[in-house]
C-alpha positions in Angstrom: 156.4 45.8 271.4 159.6 47.2 269.8 160.6 43.7 268.6 158.2 40.8 267.9 158.7 37.2 266.8 156.8 36.0 263.7 153.7 33.9 264.6 154.3 30.2 264.7 151.1 29.5 262.8 149.5 30.6 259.5 147.9 34.0 259.9 144.7 32.9 258.2 144.1 30.3 261.0 144.0 33.2 263.6 141.1 35.0 262.1 138.5 33.2 264.1 140.4 33.1 267.4 141.4 36.7 268.3 143.1 35.8 271.5 143.9 32.2 270.8 142.6 31.0 274.2 140.0 33.0 276.0 141.1 31.7 279.4 143.5 34.5 279.5 143.0 38.2 278.7 145.4 41.1 277.9 147.5 42.2 280.9 147.2 38.8 282.6 150.6 37.5 283.8 151.4 33.9 282.9 154.0 31.7 284.5 155.5 29.5 281.7 157.3 26.2 281.9 159.3 27.2 278.8 159.6 30.0 276.3 159.6 29.1 272.6 162.8 30.0 270.9 162.9 32.2 267.8 166.0 33.2 265.9 164.8 36.8 265.9 164.8 37.2 269.7 167.2 39.7 271.3 170.1 38.3 273.3 168.7 39.5 276.7 165.5 37.5 276.4 166.8 34.1 277.7 168.4 35.7 280.8 165.3 37.7 281.6 163.1 34.7 281.4 165.5 32.6 283.5 165.2 35.3 286.3 161.5 35.5 286.1 159.7 32.9 283.9 156.6 35.1 283.4 155.1 36.9 280.4 152.2 39.3 280.0 149.3 38.5 277.6 149.4 41.1 274.8 146.7 42.1 272.3 147.2 40.2 269.0 145.4 37.6 267.0 146.5 34.0 267.7 145.5 30.6 266.5 143.9 28.1 268.8 146.4 26.7 271.3 148.7 29.8 271.1 148.8 33.0 273.2 150.4 36.3 272.2 152.8 37.3 275.0 155.3 40.0 275.9 158.6 39.3 277.7 160.3 42.1 279.7 163.7 42.8 281.2 165.1 45.4 283.6 164.8 48.4 281.3 161.9 50.0 279.5 163.6 49.5 276.2 163.8 45.7 276.6 160.4 44.4 275.5 159.9 41.5 273.2 156.6 40.2 271.7 156.5 36.4 271.5 154.1 33.5 271.4 153.4 30.8 274.0 151.6 27.5 273.7 148.7 27.1 276.0 150.0 23.8 277.4 153.1 25.7 278.7 151.1 27.9 281.1 151.7 26.8 284.7 149.8 29.6 286.4 148.1 32.9 285.7 147.3 36.0 287.7 145.0 38.9 286.7 145.6 42.5 287.5 142.7 42.6 290.0 144.1 39.6 291.9 147.3 41.5 292.5 145.4 44.0 294.8 145.7 41.3 297.4 149.5 41.1 297.1 151.8 43.3 299.1 155.4 44.3 298.0 158.2 42.9 300.1 160.0 44.7 302.9 161.5 48.1 302.0 160.0 47.9 298.5 156.8 49.2 300.1 158.4 52.6 300.4 158.7 53.1 296.6 156.3 55.8 295.4 154.4 53.6 293.0 153.6 51.1 295.7 152.7 53.8 298.2 150.2 55.2 295.6 148.7 51.8 295.0 148.2 51.1 298.7 146.5 54.5 299.0 144.2 53.8 296.0 143.3 50.4 297.4 142.1 51.9 300.7 140.7 55.3 299.7 139.9 55.7 295.9 136.2 56.4 295.9 135.9 56.5 292.1 137.4 53.0 291.7 135.2 51.3 294.4 132.5 50.1 291.9 135.0 48.6 289.4 137.3 45.6 289.0 140.8 47.0 288.6 144.4 46.3 289.4 148.0 47.2 288.6 149.8 46.3 285.4 153.3 47.3 284.1 156.3 47.1 286.4 154.2 47.2 289.6 152.0 44.3 288.5 155.1 42.4 287.3 156.9 42.7 290.6 153.8 41.8 292.6 153.2 38.7 290.5 156.8 37.5 290.3 158.7 38.9 293.2 161.3 40.3 290.7 162.3 43.9 291.7 161.0 45.7 288.5 159.9 48.9 290.2 162.2 51.9 290.7 161.7 55.2 292.5 160.6 56.9 289.3 158.3 54.1 288.0 154.8 54.9 286.8 151.8 53.2 288.3 149.9 51.5 285.4 146.4 50.4 286.1 143.7 48.4 284.3 140.1 49.3 285.0 137.4 47.0 283.7 134.3 48.7 282.5 132.0 46.3 280.6 129.1 48.8 281.2 129.2 52.4 280.1 131.5 54.8 281.9 130.0 58.2 281.6 132.2 61.2 280.6 131.5 62.7 284.1 132.6 59.5 285.8 135.8 59.4 283.7 136.6 63.0 284.5 136.1 62.4 288.2 138.2 59.2 288.1 141.1 60.9 286.3 141.1 63.8 288.7 141.3 61.5 291.7 144.1 59.4 290.2 146.0 62.6 289.3 145.7 63.8 292.9 147.3 60.6 294.2 149.9 60.7 291.5 150.8 64.3 292.3 151.1 63.5 296.0 153.7 60.8 295.3 155.4 62.7 292.5 154.8 59.9 289.9 152.5 59.3 286.9 149.5 57.1 287.1 148.5 55.8 283.6 145.1 54.1 283.6 143.6 52.1 280.8 139.9 51.3 280.7 138.9 47.9 279.3 135.8 48.3 277.3 133.9 46.0 274.8 135.8 47.8 272.0 139.2 47.2 273.6 141.6 49.1 275.9 141.2 52.9 276.0 143.3 55.4 277.9 141.2 57.0 280.7 142.7 60.4 279.8 141.1 60.1 276.3 137.7 59.2 277.8 137.9 62.1 280.1 139.0 64.5 277.4 135.6 64.2 275.7 136.9 63.6 272.2 134.3 62.6 269.5 136.4 59.4 268.9 138.9 57.6 271.1 141.6 55.1 270.3 140.7 51.6 271.3 143.4 48.9 271.3 142.3 45.3 270.6 143.7 42.1 269.0 143.3 43.4 265.5 145.2 46.6 266.2 144.2 50.2 267.3 141.0 51.7 265.9 139.2 55.0 266.5 135.7 54.5 267.9 132.9 56.9 268.7 131.3 54.8 271.4 133.4 52.0 273.0 130.2 50.4 274.4 128.3 50.2 271.1 127.9 46.9 269.3 128.2 48.7 265.9 131.7 50.3 266.2 133.5 50.9 263.0 137.2 51.9 262.7 139.1 54.5 260.6 
């Protein structure tokens, strides 16, 4: 997040509760009854939240009872890291639940939505996984707010609790790139592993170490499915 509010709790109380409340995971979208105020928040935040009272769960350590969230507005530059109280969550939706939601009316003709519809029906490499849209596509499907444009990327989250082989990652990336090329957009897929979120492109590249993003920050890991990962 370009701008982030300071945590409303002592940092040492967050060490044993990486996500604050495990009912929600990174990329889940939360409908909130209120947004905590902080003097550091940008001026656009209140208007954006009034139009769509949702926030995305982000990766950061949080004390019990708190959730690290991100608020977004119309432009890519307007992103704000904040904190919500668990009692303020009215509803939550996961990326995979959004596969059952269709965009409204003429919005279906936008390239990112066309690509998502095609992947839902025909993507062979995704069939064995739980996955769904994040980013602007996920936000619009969850909130009804028109966040997607004709040039929007299609961001995906793919859950891989069990090992994804290099060969499978290559095949998945190749298939996603084919759909992206057909619609003239970019598909950016993140694979959720036990070590954290990792770009599918990195897994497919066959690097000796890949960057995993988790609540304590990014770390290089040799095996995202190992129980003995260490970071650099």
